[in-house]
TORPA-4810 file (N, C-alpha, C, O; in nm, 3 decimals):
<nodes>
NODE_1_5.998_3.569_7.877_5.950_3.733_7.964_5.905_3.807_7.831_5.988_3.841_7.748_M
NODE_2_5.763_3.831_7.815_5.757_3.963_7.705_5.840_4.074_7.683_5.842_4.173_7.756_T
NODE_3_5.890_4.062_7.612_5.963_4.195_7.558_5.865_4.354_7.529_5.774_4.371_7.449_R
NODE_4_5.925_4.454_7.628_5.799_4.528_7.601_5.812_4.610_7.472_5.919_4.592_7.414_P
NODE_5_5.717_4.705_7.409_5.741_4.772_7.339_5.746_4.933_7.282_5.637_4.948_7.228_V
NODE_6_5.793_5.010_7.275_5.834_5.129_7.279_5.692_5.207_7.273_5.593_5.189_7.202_P
NODE_7_5.719_5.293_7.369_5.600_5.405_7.400_5.595_5.502_7.285_5.698_5.498_7.218_H
NODE_8_5.528_5.566_7.254_5.554_5.725_7.181_5.555_5.807_7.258_5.540_5.773_7.376_T
NODE_9_5.571_5.948_7.227_5.565_6.083_7.314_5.418_6.099_7.321_5.401_6.199_7.391_R
NODE_10_5.333_6.066_7.294_5.182_6.104_7.336_5.154_6.023_7.451_5.042_6.047_7.496_A
NODE_11_5.220_5.933_7.514_5.183_5.863_7.644_5.250_5.944_7.762_5.219_5.886_7.866_N
NODE_12_5.315_6.037_7.786_5.388_6.102_7.855_5.357_6.258_7.845_5.418_6.338_7.774_Y
NODE_13_5.230_6.293_7.947_5.192_6.466_7.958_5.307_6.518_8.002_5.298_6.639_7.983_P
NODE_14_5.410_6.493_8.049_5.533_6.582_8.075_5.668_6.586_7.998_5.745_6.501_8.043_H
NODE_15_5.712_6.647_7.914_5.882_6.642_7.847_6.007_6.708_7.910_6.045_6.817_7.868_H
NODE_16_6.045_6.670_7.968_6.217_6.729_8.034_6.338_6.760_7.891_6.409_6.670_7.844_H
NODE_17_6.338_6.847_7.861_6.467_6.864_7.770_6.613_6.782_7.780_6.693_6.827_7.861_P
NODE_18_6.645_6.682_7.715_6.786_6.655_7.801_6.900_6.647_7.663_6.911_6.553_7.585_T
NODE_19_6.945_6.721_7.664_7.057_6.726_7.576_7.214_6.636_7.639_7.274_6.656_7.745_P
NODE_20_7.250_6.520_7.508_7.370_6.456_7.589_7.503_6.548_7.572_7.530_6.662_7.536_T
NODE_21_7.550_6.466_7.605_7.700_6.539_7.727_7.817_6.451_7.630_7.770_6.345_7.588_R
NODE_22_7.920_6.471_7.602_8.004_6.403_7.541_8.066_6.274_7.681_8.120_6.166_7.657_W
NODE_23_8.040_6.323_7.802_8.077_6.212_7.876_7.981_6.121_7.867_8.026_6.021_7.922_A
NODE_24_7.867_6.097_7.825_7.753_6.017_7.812_7.783_5.894_7.744_7.719_5.791_7.767_D
NODE_25_7.892_5.902_7.650_7.905_5.815_7.569_8.001_5.724_7.653_8.071_5.750_7.751_N
NODE_26_7.974_5.575_7.565_8.102_5.462_7.658_8.188_5.442_7.527_8.174_5.495_7.417_D
NODE_27_8.296_5.337_7.576_8.358_5.331_7.479_8.273_5.247_7.345_8.323_5.242_7.233_V
NODE_28_8.207_5.216_7.363_8.085_5.151_7.208_8.028_5.262_7.156_7.930_5.235_7.088_Y
NODE_29_8.066_5.427_7.168_7.993_5.511_7.094_7.847_5.535_7.140_7.778_5.626_7.096_G
NODE_30_7.817_5.467_7.213_7.669_5.560_7.289_7.645_5.569_7.418_7.718_5.538_7.513_H
NODE_31_7.506_5.626_7.415_7.476_5.663_7.591_7.474_5.555_7.696_7.376_5.481_7.711_V
NODE_32_7.578_5.546_7.765_7.576_5.427_7.855_7.448_5.393_7.921_7.352_5.470_7.917_N
NODE_33_7.445_5.281_7.981_7.338_5.218_8.009_7.289_5.300_8.134_7.177_5.349_8.138_N
NODE_34_7.404_5.314_8.261_7.369_5.365_8.373_7.329_5.507_8.360_7.254_5.547_8.449_V
NODE_35_7.366_5.598_8.263_7.407_5.731_8.248_7.248_5.722_8.193_7.224_5.839_8.164_T
NODE_36_7.119_5.638_8.162_6.997_5.688_8.159_6.910_5.674_8.279_6.789_5.657_8.262_Y
NODE_37_6.956_5.679_8.392_6.926_5.678_8.535_6.931_5.802_8.559_6.836_5.859_8.612_Y
NODE_38_7.026_5.855_8.530_7.092_5.996_8.568_6.963_6.114_8.486_6.932_6.216_8.547_A
NODE_39_6.901_6.085_8.354_6.822_6.106_8.300_6.694_6.135_8.340_6.624_6.237_8.331_Y
NODE_40_6.668_5.963_8.411_6.540_5.985_8.466_6.511_6.078_8.576_6.421_6.161_8.590_F
NODE_41_6.623_6.042_8.662_6.617_6.129_8.810_6.601_6.281_8.762_6.492_6.336_8.779_D
NODE_42_6.715_6.355_8.698_6.702_6.441_8.652_6.563_6.522_8.621_6.536_6.630_8.674_T
NODE_43_6.490_6.462_8.540_6.346_6.512_8.467_6.240_6.482_8.581_6.135_6.545_8.574_A
NODE_44_6.262_6.370_8.709_6.137_6.412_8.763_6.192_6.463_8.900_6.135_6.443_9.007_V
NODE_45_6.300_6.524_8.887_6.343_6.604_8.999_6.298_6.750_8.993_6.251_6.821_9.082_N
NODE_46_6.333_6.786_8.831_6.359_6.907_8.791_6.178_6.943_8.753_6.140_7.054_8.716_A
NODE_47_6.092_6.831_8.771_5.969_6.877_8.728_5.914_6.893_8.901_5.821_6.967_8.933_Y
NODE_48_5.977_6.824_8.980_5.889_6.860_9.092_5.988_7.026_9.153_5.921_7.122_9.192_L
NODE_49_6.087_7.033_9.151_6.165_7.184_9.137_6.086_7.274_9.135_6.047_7.346_9.227_A
NODE_50_6.048_7.273_8.979_5.980_7.342_8.928_5.847_7.411_8.973_5.813_7.527_8.950_A
NODE_51_5.787_7.324_9.037_5.662_7.348_9.126_5.664_7.348_9.249_5.554_7.363_9.303_R
NODE_52_5.767_7.333_9.325_5.830_7.328_9.483_5.760_7.257_9.537_5.705_7.286_9.643_R
NODE_53_5.740_7.112_9.454_5.655_7.022_9.519_5.721_6.945_9.646_5.644_6.909_9.735_A
NODE_54_5.874_6.915_9.661_5.942_6.905_9.747_6.046_7.001_9.797_6.090_7.063_9.700_L
NODE_55_6.109_7.043_9.917_6.205_7.095_9.940_6.320_7.009_9.936_6.310_6.932_10.032_D
NODE_56_6.434_6.983_9.867_6.526_6.882_9.882_6.666_6.906_9.946_6.749_6.820_9.972_V
NODE_57_6.676_7.059_9.970_6.776_7.119_10.059_6.715_7.091_10.189_6.793_7.023_10.255_Q
NODE_58_6.591_7.120_10.260_6.569_7.129_10.396_6.428_7.099_10.420_6.376_7.122_10.530_A
NODE_59_6.354_7.041_10.306_6.240_6.952_10.370_6.216_6.912_10.434_6.321_6.908_10.498_G
NODE_60_6.103_6.832_10.526_6.112_6.694_10.635_6.078_6.629_10.563_6.055_6.542_10.646_A
NODE_61_6.040_6.572_10.447_6.056_6.526_10.352_6.095_6.473_10.224_6.073_6.543_10.125_V
NODE_62_6.158_6.347_10.210_6.256_6.316_10.068_6.235_6.245_10.032_6.186_6.169_10.116_I
NODE_63_6.242_6.175_9.870_6.234_6.054_9.818_6.327_5.986_9.815_6.440_6.033_9.800_G
NODE_64_6.301_5.845_9.830_6.430_5.736_9.816_6.392_5.682_9.684_6.277_5.702_9.645_L
NODE_65_6.485_5.606_9.602_6.462_5.532_9.536_6.450_5.392_9.569_6.554_5.337_9.603_V
NODE_66_6.346_5.323_9.567_6.366_5.155_9.585_6.355_5.035_9.489_6.377_4.915_9.504_V
NODE_67_6.304_5.125_9.365_6.322_5.005_9.275_6.332_5.096_9.142_6.300_5.215_9.137_E
NODE_68_6.387_5.012_9.024_6.409_5.060_8.893_6.444_4.989_8.812_6.478_4.878_8.852_T
NODE_69_6.452_5.009_8.708_6.440_4.931_8.567_6.381_4.980_8.428_6.274_5.033_8.397_G
NODE_70_6.497_4.939_8.355_6.502_5.025_8.185_6.505_4.927_8.088_6.570_4.827_8.116_C
NODE_71_6.436_4.935_7.954_6.470_4.883_7.861_6.498_4.952_7.742_6.465_5.069_7.721_A
NODE_72_6.565_4.874_7.660_6.648_4.997_7.548_6.629_4.908_7.411_6.621_4.786_7.397_F
NODE_73_6.624_5.020_7.312_6.540_4.993_7.197_6.606_5.009_7.075_6.608_4.942_6.972_F
NODE_74_6.688_5.169_7.128_6.776_5.212_7.036_6.890_5.284_7.082_6.888_5.321_7.199_A
NODE_75_7.003_5.316_6.999_7.116_5.368_7.058_7.065_5.526_7.070_6.993_5.572_6.981_P
NODE_76_7.101_5.597_7.170_7.153_5.736_7.142_7.263_5.761_7.165_7.331_5.680_7.229_A
NODE_77_7.320_5.888_7.116_7.498_5.908_7.148_7.508_6.110_7.139_7.420_6.188_7.105_A
NODE_78_7.619_6.131_7.172_7.658_6.223_7.170_7.642_6.279_7.047_7.675_6.195_6.964_F
NODE_79_7.600_6.401_6.984_7.533_6.490_7.005_7.368_6.517_7.009_7.302_6.620_6.997_P
NODE_80_7.337_6.399_7.029_7.181_6.347_7.023_7.150_6.509_7.097_7.219_6.588_7.162_D
NODE_81_7.023_6.507_7.052_6.919_6.619_7.174_6.771_6.543_7.203_6.666_6.543_7.139_L
NODE_82_6.804_6.488_7.310_6.660_6.410_7.382_6.526_6.478_7.494_6.520_6.577_7.567_L
NODE_83_6.479_6.424_7.477_6.405_6.484_7.609_6.342_6.332_7.676_6.346_6.224_7.618_S
NODE_84_6.293_6.355_7.792_6.218_6.222_7.867_6.126_6.252_7.953_6.105_6.300_8.065_V
NODE_85_6.058_6.184_7.820_5.874_6.198_7.901_5.846_6.136_8.047_5.891_6.032_8.095_G
NODE_86_5.763_6.226_8.099_5.730_6.152_8.255_5.602_6.137_8.291_5.532_6.238_8.291_V
NODE_87_5.535_5.996_8.334_5.399_6.007_8.370_5.444_5.935_8.519_5.549_5.892_8.566_R
NODE_88_5.285_5.950_8.573_5.285_5.851_8.683_5.231_5.753_8.674_5.130_5.768_8.607_V
NODE_89_5.246_5.647_8.711_5.169_5.494_8.692_5.072_5.502_8.809_4.950_5.513_8.798_A
NODE_90_5.157_5.494_8.945_5.113_5.467_9.067_5.094_5.580_9.172_5.190_5.657_9.171_H
NODE_91_4.998_5.612_9.262_5.068_5.703_9.357_4.990_5.586_9.472_4.882_5.527_9.468_L
NODE_92_5.125_5.590_9.590_5.038_5.497_9.684_5.034_5.599_9.846_5.078_5.714_9.835_G
NODE_93_5.001_5.570_9.934_5.024_5.637_10.065_5.135_5.717_10.087_5.145_5.827_10.140_R
NODE_94_5.238_5.627_10.025_5.423_5.704_10.061_5.475_5.698_9.998_5.590_5.734_10.024_S
NODE_95_5.442_5.636_9.816_5.519_5.595_9.751_5.432_5.653_9.595_5.312_5.668_9.573_S
NODE_96_5.546_5.672_9.514_5.521_5.709_9.355_5.622_5.608_9.265_5.741_5.578_9.276_V
NODE_97_5.506_5.567_9.163_5.597_5.444_9.057_5.587_5.563_8.928_5.490_5.572_8.852_R
NODE_98_5.708_5.651_8.921_5.724_5.709_8.791_5.762_5.594_8.666_5.827_5.490_8.666_Y
NODE_99_5.715_5.640_8.600_5.724_5.578_8.422_5.781_5.700_8.353_5.735_5.814_8.362_E
NODE_100_5.899_5.658_8.276_5.964_5.730_8.183_6.022_5.672_8.057_6.076_5.562_8.042_L
NODE_101_5.995_5.792_7.946_6.082_5.703_7.838_6.176_5.820_7.786_6.137_5.934_7.810_A
NODE_102_6.291_5.804_7.721_6.353_5.911_7.606_6.316_5.869_7.536_6.261_5.759_7.522_V
NODE_103_6.358_6.022_7.420_6.304_5.996_7.283_6.428_6.080_7.204_6.507_6.150_7.268_F
NODE_104_6.435_6.066_7.077_6.573_6.141_7.030_6.449_6.228_6.955_6.332_6.204_6.923_R
NODE_105_6.546_6.347_6.946_6.446_6.453_6.886_6.434_6.446_6.756_6.529_6.436_6.679_E
NODE_106_6.300_6.453_6.721_6.221_6.412_6.590_6.166_6.283_6.542_6.087_6.261_6.451_G
NODE_107_6.229_6.198_6.627_6.133_6.075_6.670_6.015_6.032_6.809_6.014_6.060_6.929_E
NODE_108_5.926_5.955_6.722_5.806_5.972_6.780_5.819_5.865_6.936_5.788_5.883_7.053_D
NODE_109_5.894_5.729_6.843_5.928_5.608_6.934_6.024_5.652_7.041_6.094_5.751_7.019_A
NODE_110_6.037_5.555_7.207_6.092_5.588_7.273_6.243_5.510_7.218_6.217_5.406_7.157_A
NODE_111_6.398_5.541_7.226_6.454_5.488_7.253_6.496_5.402_7.389_6.556_5.298_7.364_C
NODE_112_6.483_5.420_7.474_6.489_5.384_7.596_6.322_5.416_7.690_6.263_5.524_7.676_A
NODE_113_6.274_5.320_7.768_6.186_5.338_7.860_6.188_5.245_7.992_6.190_5.122_7.989_Q
NODE_114_6.188_5.330_8.114_6.178_5.272_8.227_6.109_5.316_8.310_6.038_5.413_8.286_G
NODE_115_6.112_5.249_8.443_6.020_5.304_8.601_6.122_5.359_8.702_6.242_5.351_8.678_H
NODE_116_6.086_5.399_8.783_6.132_5.426_8.903_6.017_5.410_9.059_5.898_5.441_9.057_F
NODE_117_6.086_5.359_9.171_5.969_5.396_9.249_6.015_5.469_9.321_6.128_5.428_9.348_V
NODE_118_5.982_5.605_9.399_5.987_5.690_9.525_5.935_5.605_9.626_5.847_5.523_9.600_H
NODE_119_5.997_5.624_9.773_5.933_5.607_9.872_5.970_5.770_9.998_6.074_5.823_10.035_V
NODE_120_5.804_5.800_10.029_5.897_5.910_10.040_5.871_5.904_10.177_5.763_5.864_10.220_Y
NODE_121_6.001_5.955_10.279_5.993_5.963_10.383_6.050_6.061_10.476_6.141_6.124_10.423_V
NODE_122_6.024_6.094_10.601_6.075_6.151_10.679_6.242_6.168_10.750_6.301_6.100_10.835_D
NODE_123_6.296_6.327_10.648_6.431_6.293_10.612_6.528_6.265_10.740_6.639_6.223_10.708_R
NODE_124_6.502_6.284_10.900_6.569_6.253_10.989_6.556_6.094_11.038_6.649_6.048_11.104_G
NODE_125_6.403_5.983_10.994_6.388_5.861_11.111_6.424_5.810_10.941_6.503_5.716_10.948_T
NODE_126_6.397_5.836_10.827_6.392_5.774_10.719_6.309_5.639_10.758_6.344_5.521_10.752_R
NODE_127_6.163_5.713_10.809_6.041_5.579_10.790_5.958_5.696_10.678_5.975_5.815_10.650_R
NODE_128_5.861_5.587_10.634_5.761_5.616_10.559_5.668_5.729_10.556_5.577_5.685_10.627_P
NODE_129_5.638_5.822_10.528_5.541_5.916_10.578_5.438_5.975_10.446_5.483_6.014_10.338_V
NODE_130_5.313_5.970_10.477_5.213_5.990_10.376_5.250_6.099_10.276_5.310_6.198_10.319_P
NODE_131_5.214_6.088_10.121_5.285_6.171_10.042_5.197_6.314_10.079_5.077_6.318_10.105_L
NODE_132_5.276_6.410_10.075_5.295_6.569_10.117_5.172_6.628_10.008_5.207_6.584_9.898_P
NODE_133_5.062_6.697_9.992_4.967_6.758_9.952_5.064_6.866_9.813_5.007_6.878_9.705_D
NODE_134_5.166_6.916_9.826_5.224_6.981_9.761_5.294_6.859_9.600_5.287_6.892_9.481_S
NODE_135_5.334_6.772_9.635_5.376_6.649_9.566_5.211_6.593_9.536_5.186_6.619_9.418_L
NODE_136_5.107_6.534_9.595_5.012_6.484_9.508_4.966_6.639_9.362_4.965_6.626_9.240_L
NODE_137_4.941_6.749_9.435_4.921_6.842_9.359_5.024_6.833_9.250_4.963_6.810_9.146_T
NODE_138_5.137_6.839_9.232_5.222_6.878_9.117_5.218_6.728_9.041_5.251_6.718_8.923_A
NODE_139_5.171_6.601_9.131_5.159_6.510_9.003_5.051_6.460_8.956_5.024_6.366_8.882_L
NODE_140_4.969_6.574_9.035_4.819_6.508_8.951_4.812_6.473_8.810_4.750_6.376_8.766_D
NODE_141_4.896_6.580_8.723_4.866_6.591_8.601_4.960_6.481_8.536_4.947_6.441_8.421_S
NODE_142_5.001_6.462_8.573_5.135_6.331_8.554_5.079_6.200_8.544_5.137_6.105_8.494_L
NODE_143_4.951_6.198_8.599_4.866_6.039_8.659_4.777_5.986_8.554_4.664_6.026_8.528_L
NODE_144_4.869_5.850_8.473_4.796_5.802_8.384_4.655_5.753_8.428_4.629_5.749_8.548_T
NODE_145_4.571_5.720_8.345_4.446_5.595_8.390_4.285_5.641_8.490_4.195_5.587_8.555_G
NODE_146_4.356_5.838_8.424_4.223_5.918_8.515_4.119_5.914_8.446_4.014_5.963_8.489_K
</nodes>
């Protein structure tokens, strides 16, 4: 398996500020690996909420995570100020592959980077549905390789 290389801030069109919390640290004195997934989820959903791309409370369509992964390059710890870079690598008929990277304040190289895939489904039936126009519009500026 080839080890990924850390991306730089410039590889991500959107950055979500993410201060660490005391509770993010584990007994080894750094941000616990599972916390990065919460940072990823928060960055994507904050971006979508700010653009009214989805109504997570009452909308007919919701996104379910079906795949995720993360590579770690350098530790972060409380009280680091972080930002999460967000980009879209692929838009499918009913799915989106988000790619994300965590950056410490003042550093250009990612300390962690990963991905997750959302499949958008009908809230009631949980069956895949085409991506809503509001979501496509919101994600257009995040799409890489345009």
